[in-house]
C-alpha positions as CSV (number, residue, x, y, z in Angstrom):
1,X,19.8,-20.5,23.6
2,X,21.8,-18.5,21.1
3,X,22.9,-21.7,19.4
4,X,19.2,-22.9,19.2
5,X,18.3,-19.7,17.3
6,X,21.4,-20.0,15.1
7,X,20.4,-23.6,14.1
8,X,16.8,-22.6,13.4
9,X,17.9,-19.6,11.4
10,X,20.2,-21.8,9.3
11,X,17.3,-24.1,8.5
12,X,15.0,-21.1,7.8
13,X,17.4,-19.5,5.4
14,X,17.9,-22.8,3.6
15,X,14.1,-23.0,3.1
16,X,13.9,-19.4,2.0
17,X,16.7,-19.8,-0.5
18,X,15.0,-22.9,-1.9
19,X,11.9,-20.8,-2.7
20,X,13.8,-17.9,-3.9
21,X,15.6,-20.1,-6.5
22,X,12.1,-21.2,-7.7
23,X,10.8,-17.6,-7.8
24,X,13.8,-15.9,-9.5
25,X,14.1,-18.2,-12.4
26,X,15.4,-17.0,-15.8
27,X,12.1,-15.9,-17.1
28,X,11.0,-14.0,-14.0
29,X,14.4,-12.3,-13.7
30,X,14.2,-11.1,-17.3
31,X,10.6,-9.8,-16.7
32,X,11.7,-8.2,-13.4
33,X,14.6,-6.4,-15.2
34,X,12.1,-5.0,-17.8
35,X,9.7,-4.1,-15.0
36,X,12.4,-2.3,-12.9
37,X,13.6,-0.4,-16.0
38,X,10.1,0.6,-16.9
39,X,9.3,1.8,-13.4
40,X,12.5,3.7,-13.2
41,X,11.7,5.4,-16.5
42,X,8.2,6.3,-15.4
43,X,9.6,7.6,-12.1
44,X,12.1,9.7,-14.0
45,X,9.4,11.2,-16.2
46,X,7.3,11.9,-13.1
47,X,10.1,13.8,-11.5
48,X,10.4,16.0,-14.6
49,X,6.8,17.0,-14.4
50,X,7.0,18.2,-10.8
51,X,7.7,21.8,-10.1
52,X,8.4,21.5,-6.4
53,X,5.4,23.6,-5.3
54,X,3.1,20.6,-4.9
55,X,1.8,20.5,-1.4
56,X,1.4,16.7,-1.4
57,X,5.1,15.8,-2.0
58,X,6.3,15.8,1.6
59,X,3.1,14.2,3.1
60,X,3.4,11.5,0.4
61,X,7.0,10.7,1.4
62,X,6.1,10.7,5.1
63,X,3.2,8.3,4.5
64,X,5.3,6.0,2.3
65,X,8.2,5.8,4.8
66,X,5.8,5.2,7.6
67,X,4.1,2.3,5.8
68,X,7.5,0.9,4.8
69,X,8.5,1.0,8.5
70,X,5.9,-1.7,9.1
71,X,7.8,-4.1,6.8
72,X,10.3,-6.5,8.3
73,X,8.8,-7.9,11.5
74,X,10.6,-9.6,14.4
75,X,11.6,-13.1,13.1
76,X,11.5,-15.1,16.3
77,X,11.2,-18.5,14.6
78,X,9.3,-19.7,17.7
79,X,7.5,-23.0,17.1
80,X,4.3,-24.3,18.8
81,X,6.1,-27.2,20.7
82,X,8.4,-24.6,22.3
83,X,5.7,-23.8,24.9
84,X,6.2,-27.4,26.3
85,X,9.9,-28.1,25.7
86,X,11.3,-24.6,26.4
87,X,9.1,-23.7,29.3
88,X,11.6,-24.8,31.9
89,X,14.1,-22.4,30.3
90,X,11.7,-19.5,29.9
91,X,13.9,-17.2,32.0
92,X,16.6,-17.6,29.4
93,X,14.5,-16.9,26.4
94,X,15.7,-13.3,26.3
95,X,19.1,-14.8,25.2
96,X,17.3,-16.5,22.3
97,X,15.7,-13.3,21.2
98,X,18.9,-11.4,21.1
99,X,20.1,-12.9,17.8
100,X,16.5,-12.8,16.6
101,X,16.5,-9.1,17.1
102,X,19.9,-8.7,15.4
103,X,18.8,-10.7,12.3
104,X,15.4,-8.9,12.0
105,X,17.0,-5.5,12.5
106,X,19.6,-6.1,9.8
107,X,17.1,-7.1,7.2
108,X,14.6,-4.3,8.1
109,X,17.4,-1.7,8.1
110,X,18.3,-2.6,4.5
111,X,14.7,-2.3,3.4
112,X,14.4,1.2,5.1
113,X,17.6,2.4,3.5
114,X,16.7,1.2,0.0
115,X,13.2,2.7,0.0
116,X,14.4,6.0,1.5
117,X,17.2,6.3,-1.1
118,X,14.6,5.7,-3.8
119,X,12.4,8.5,-2.4
120,X,15.3,11.0,-2.1
121,X,14.9,12.4,-5.7
122,X,11.2,13.1,-4.8
123,X,12.2,14.7,-1.5
124,X,14.8,16.9,-3.3
125,X,12.1,18.2,-5.7
126,X,10.3,19.8,-2.8
127,X,13.3,21.4,-1.2
128,X,17.1,21.3,-1.3
129,X,18.6,18.6,0.9
130,X,22.3,18.3,1.6
131,X,24.3,15.0,1.8
132,X,24.5,15.3,5.6
133,X,20.8,15.8,5.9
134,X,20.2,12.8,3.7
135,X,22.4,10.8,6.0
136,X,20.5,12.0,9.0
137,X,17.2,11.0,7.4
138,X,18.5,7.5,6.6
139,X,19.7,7.0,10.1
140,X,16.4,8.3,11.4
141,X,14.4,5.7,9.5
142,X,16.8,3.0,10.8
143,X,16.5,4.2,14.4
144,X,12.7,4.3,14.1
145,X,12.6,0.7,12.8
146,X,14.8,-0.4,15.7
147,X,12.3,1.2,18.2
148,X,9.4,-0.7,16.5
149,X,11.3,-4.0,16.8
150,X,12.0,-3.4,20.5
151,X,8.4,-2.6,20.9
152,X,7.4,-5.9,19.3
153,X,9.7,-7.7,21.6
154,X,8.2,-5.9,24.6
155,X,4.8,-6.8,23.5
156,X,5.7,-10.5,23.6
157,X,6.5,-10.0,27.3
158,X,3.4,-7.9,28.0
159,X,5.6,-4.8,28.6
160,X,3.5,-3.1,26.0
161,X,-0.3,-3.4,25.4
162,X,-1.7,-4.1,21.9
163,X,-3.1,-0.6,21.7
164,X,0.2,1.0,22.7
165,X,2.0,-1.1,20.2
166,X,-0.2,0.1,17.3
167,X,0.1,3.7,18.5
168,X,3.9,3.4,18.5
169,X,4.1,1.6,15.2
170,X,2.2,4.3,13.3
171,X,2.2,7.4,15.5
172,X,5.9,7.5,16.4
173,X,7.2,7.4,12.8
174,X,4.6,10.0,11.7
175,X,5.6,12.4,14.4
176,X,9.4,12.0,13.9
177,X,9.2,12.2,10.1
178,X,7.0,15.3,10.3
179,X,9.6,17.0,12.5
180,X,12.3,15.9,10.1
181,X,10.7,17.0,6.8
182,X,9.2,20.2,8.1
183,X,11.5,21.3,10.9
184,X,15.0,19.8,11.1
185,X,16.4,16.4,10.1
186,X,19.0,16.4,12.9
187,X,16.4,17.1,15.5
188,X,14.3,14.2,14.2
189,X,17.4,11.9,14.3
190,X,18.2,13.0,17.8
191,X,14.6,12.2,19.0
192,X,14.6,8.8,17.2
193,X,18.0,7.9,18.7
194,X,17.0,8.9,22.3
195,X,13.7,7.0,22.0
196,X,15.6,3.9,20.7
197,X,18.0,4.0,23.6
198,X,15.2,4.5,26.1
199,X,13.2,1.6,24.6
200,X,16.3,-0.6,24.6
201,X,16.9,0.1,28.3
202,X,13.3,-0.4,29.2
203,X,13.2,-3.7,27.3
204,X,15.7,-5.1,29.9
205,X,12.6,-5.8,32.0
206,X,11.9,-8.8,29.9
207,X,14.4,-10.8,32.0
208,X,12.0,-10.5,34.9
209,X,8.8,-11.1,32.9
210,X,7.1,-14.3,31.7
211,X,6.9,-14.8,28.0
212,X,3.4,-14.7,26.3
213,X,3.9,-18.0,24.5
214,X,0.6,-18.0,22.8
215,X,1.2,-14.5,21.3
216,X,4.7,-15.3,20.4
217,X,3.6,-18.4,18.5
218,X,0.7,-16.7,16.8
219,X,2.8,-13.7,15.8
220,X,5.5,-15.9,14.2
221,X,2.9,-18.2,12.5
222,X,1.3,-15.1,11.0
223,X,4.6,-13.7,9.8
224,X,5.6,-17.0,8.1
225,X,2.1,-17.3,6.6
226,X,2.6,-13.9,4.9
227,X,6.0,-15.0,3.7
228,X,4.6,-18.2,2.3
229,X,1.7,-16.3,0.7
230,X,4.3,-14.2,-1.2
231,X,6.1,-17.3,-2.5
232,X,2.8,-18.8,-3.4
233,X,2.3,-16.1,-5.9
234,X,5.0,-17.7,-8.0
235,X,5.3,-21.3,-6.9
236,X,3.4,-24.1,-5.0
237,X,4.1,-23.9,-1.3
238,X,3.3,-27.2,0.6
239,X,3.3,-25.4,3.9
240,X,0.1,-23.5,3.0
241,X,-3.0,-25.4,3.7
242,X,-6.1,-24.1,1.9
243,X,-9.3,-23.4,3.8
244,X,-12.7,-23.8,2.2
245,X,-15.2,-21.0,2.2
246,X,-18.5,-20.9,0.3
247,X,-19.0,-17.6,-1.6
248,X,-22.8,-17.3,-2.0
249,X,-22.5,-14.2,-4.2
250,X,-20.9,-16.4,-6.9
251,X,-23.5,-19.1,-6.7
252,X,-25.6,-17.7,-9.6
253,X,-22.5,-18.0,-11.8
254,X,-21.6,-21.5,-10.6
255,X,-25.2,-22.7,-11.0
256,X,-25.0,-22.1,-14.7
257,X,-22.9,-25.3,-15.0
258,X,-25.4,-27.9,-16.1
259,X,-25.4,-31.0,-13.8
260,X,-24.7,-33.7,-16.4
261,X,-22.0,-36.4,-16.4
262,X,-19.7,-34.6,-18.9
263,X,-19.6,-31.6,-16.6
264,X,-18.4,-33.5,-13.5
265,X,-14.9,-32.1,-13.5
266,X,-16.0,-28.7,-14.7
267,X,-18.3,-28.5,-11.7
268,X,-15.5,-29.7,-9.3
269,X,-12.8,-27.4,-10.6
270,X,-15.0,-24.3,-10.8
271,X,-16.4,-24.8,-7.2
272,X,-13.0,-25.9,-5.9
273,X,-11.0,-22.9,-7.2
274,X,-13.6,-20.4,-6.0
275,X,-14.0,-21.9,-2.6
276,X,-10.4,-22.6,-1.9
277,X,-9.0,-19.6,0.0
278,X,-5.5,-20.1,-1.3
279,X,-6.5,-20.4,-5.0
280,X,-9.1,-17.7,-5.0
281,X,-6.8,-15.5,-2.9
282,X,-3.9,-16.0,-5.3
283,X,-6.2,-15.1,-8.2
284,X,-7.4,-12.0,-6.4
285,X,-4.0,-10.8,-5.2
286,X,-2.3,-11.2,-8.6
287,X,-5.2,-9.6,-10.5
288,X,-5.2,-6.6,-8.1
289,X,-1.4,-6.2,-8.2
290,X,-1.4,-6.4,-12.0
291,X,-4.3,-3.9,-12.4
292,X,-2.7,-1.4,-10.0
293,X,0.6,-1.6,-11.8
294,X,-1.1,-1.1,-15.2
295,X,-3.0,1.9,-13.7
296,X,0.2,3.7,-12.7
297,X,2.5,2.7,-15.5
298,X,2.4,4.4,-18.9
299,X,4.2,3.8,-22.1
300,X,3.8,1.8,-25.3
301,X,5.4,-1.5,-24.5
302,X,5.6,-1.8,-20.7
303,X,1.8,-2.2,-20.1
304,X,1.9,-5.0,-22.8
305,X,4.6,-6.9,-21.0
306,X,3.0,-6.5,-17.5
307,X,-0.4,-7.7,-18.7
308,X,1.2,-10.7,-20.4
309,X,3.4,-11.5,-17.4
310,X,0.5,-11.4,-14.9
311,X,-1.8,-13.5,-17.1
312,X,0.9,-16.1,-17.3
313,X,1.6,-16.0,-13.6
314,X,-2.1,-16.5,-12.7
315,X,-2.5,-19.4,-15.2
316,X,0.8,-21.0,-14.1
317,X,-0.1,-20.9,-10.4
318,X,-3.5,-22.5,-11.1
319,X,-2.1,-25.5,-12.9
320,X,-1.3,-27.6,-9.7
321,X,-5.1,-27.5,-8.9
322,X,-5.5,-30.0,-11.8
323,X,-4.5,-32.8,-9.3
324,X,-6.5,-31.3,-6.4
325,X,-9.1,-34.1,-6.4
326,X,-6.8,-37.0,-7.3
327,X,-6.7,-38.3,-3.7
328,X,-10.5,-38.5,-3.6
329,X,-11.4,-42.2,-4.1
330,X,-14.8,-41.4,-5.6
331,X,-13.2,-39.5,-8.5
332,X,-11.7,-42.8,-9.9
333,X,-15.1,-44.5,-10.1
334,X,-16.7,-41.7,-12.1
335,X,-17.4,-42.8,-15.7
336,X,-15.5,-39.8,-17.0
337,X,-12.5,-40.0,-19.2
338,X,-9.1,-38.4,-18.7
339,X,-9.6,-36.3,-21.8
340,X,-12.8,-34.9,-20.3
341,X,-10.9,-34.1,-17.1
342,X,-8.3,-32.1,-19.1
343,X,-10.8,-30.4,-21.3
344,X,-12.9,-29.4,-18.2
345,X,-9.8,-27.9,-16.5
346,X,-8.9,-26.0,-19.7
347,X,-12.4,-24.6,-19.8
348,X,-12.3,-23.4,-16.2
349,X,-8.9,-21.9,-16.6
350,X,-10.1,-20.2,-19.8
351,X,-12.9,-18.5,-17.9
352,X,-10.6,-17.2,-15.2
353,X,-7.9,-15.9,-17.6
354,X,-10.4,-14.3,-19.9
355,X,-11.8,-12.4,-16.9
356,X,-8.3,-11.3,-16.0
357,X,-7.5,-10.2,-19.6
358,X,-10.7,-8.2,-19.7
359,X,-9.9,-6.4,-16.4
360,X,-6.4,-5.6,-17.6
361,X,-7.7,-4.4,-21.0
362,X,-10.2,-2.1,-19.3
363,X,-7.5,-0.6,-17.0
364,X,-5.1,0.0,-20.0
365,X,-7.9,1.6,-22.1
366,X,-8.8,3.9,-19.2
367,X,-5.2,4.9,-18.5
368,X,-3.9,5.0,-22.1
369,X,-7.0,6.3,-23.9
370,X,-4.9,8.5,-26.2
371,X,-2.5,5.7,-27.1
372,X,-4.2,3.4,-29.7
373,X,-0.9,1.4,-30.2
374,X,-0.8,0.5,-26.5
375,X,-4.4,-0.5,-26.3
376,X,-4.3,-2.6,-29.5
377,X,-1.0,-4.1,-28.4
378,X,-2.4,-5.2,-25.0
379,X,-5.5,-6.7,-26.6
380,X,-3.6,-8.6,-29.3
381,X,-0.9,-9.9,-27.0
382,X,-3.5,-11.0,-24.5
383,X,-5.4,-12.9,-27.2
384,X,-2.3,-14.6,-28.5
385,X,-1.1,-15.5,-25.0
386,X,-4.5,-17.0,-24.1
387,X,-4.4,-19.2,-27.3
388,X,-0.9,-20.3,-26.6
389,X,-1.4,-21.0,-22.9
390,X,-4.7,-22.8,-23.2
391,X,-4.1,-24.7,-26.5
392,X,-0.4,-25.5,-26.2
393,X,1.2,-24.9,-22.8
394,X,-1.5,-26.1,-20.4
395,X,-2.3,-29.4,-22.1
396,X,1.4,-30.2,-22.3
397,X,1.9,-29.4,-18.6
398,X,-1.0,-31.5,-17.3
399,X,-0.2,-34.4,-19.6
400,X,3.4,-34.4,-18.4
401,X,2.3,-34.7,-14.8
402,X,-0.3,-37.5,-15.4
């Protein structure tokens, strides 16, 4: 069973690295370096403005660490056919989950350590923390994550109810971190370690329990769907199948498209992008992420780069939708030229990107009301980028694929 998981993990990592190579291309890495530098600079300036008497410092750190503890779920790599083909070996599935736990715990521990280390300057603003106390806090976050993963495994074997699982996931980290930040870091570490050992011993009961195959499959499918959704922010993911959902509240806007032959593709693209859950979700997520980042980031040049980056990402991810209707046989008998198809797609993308640019500009104006240079810079760069993307980049990309 261990070799089965090892084989699946190898295939899984190969797939993940394939997407990571597409995501972290030269342009994105360069933009990411600027972004990390800007965020680090903003974080440094924030620390200088804090006196240490702010009441919200410790609660903020506790909430952030608790939320980060929810990242890095149990990667079981269970597939739907396993219920049929592995059912005779159900009693040995605990051997399959051993390496799954080790892999998941290793990745999750790295996430906890990185985030906690980033938060340490903020923690030290509130009160003096020694190196040993920092080490105790780091080990505490890792032990908490181990307990949560053991709980997830127990849930798959019905050792833990769904309500108890949620209570442990959010209540346990909050209680332990409150003890650590307000009482003693070593006591918090001791409690987290004892609970982890107890949970591990209790999880030995899975050898005697039947596996909830339906829940195991649903949980893994949900985890992979979230992973694919992240990659889909940057590149096309074939594993994601879009669902269609009518959004009646946008019907008045769509009804403004006149039903005449030359608007055939315009009608299809506008309705298709809005009703396709993957495309509309992609647009919504990137717009919200970009707006939130612009809201919290100050400076003269960084907001300009972020606004330009997210407008490009949104437009770039919508380009594959140009071929969305190519498999529809009725499209090819429409008396509409290819030039009309390209022009209609440009029009729909222009509507979308203009909306995004306006949202970003409003956020920048609200946050940087005293910085005329930043406001003008964002507006001018957005206009130039829209002209370049719609007039030069987009036509060349769609013509290359035709």
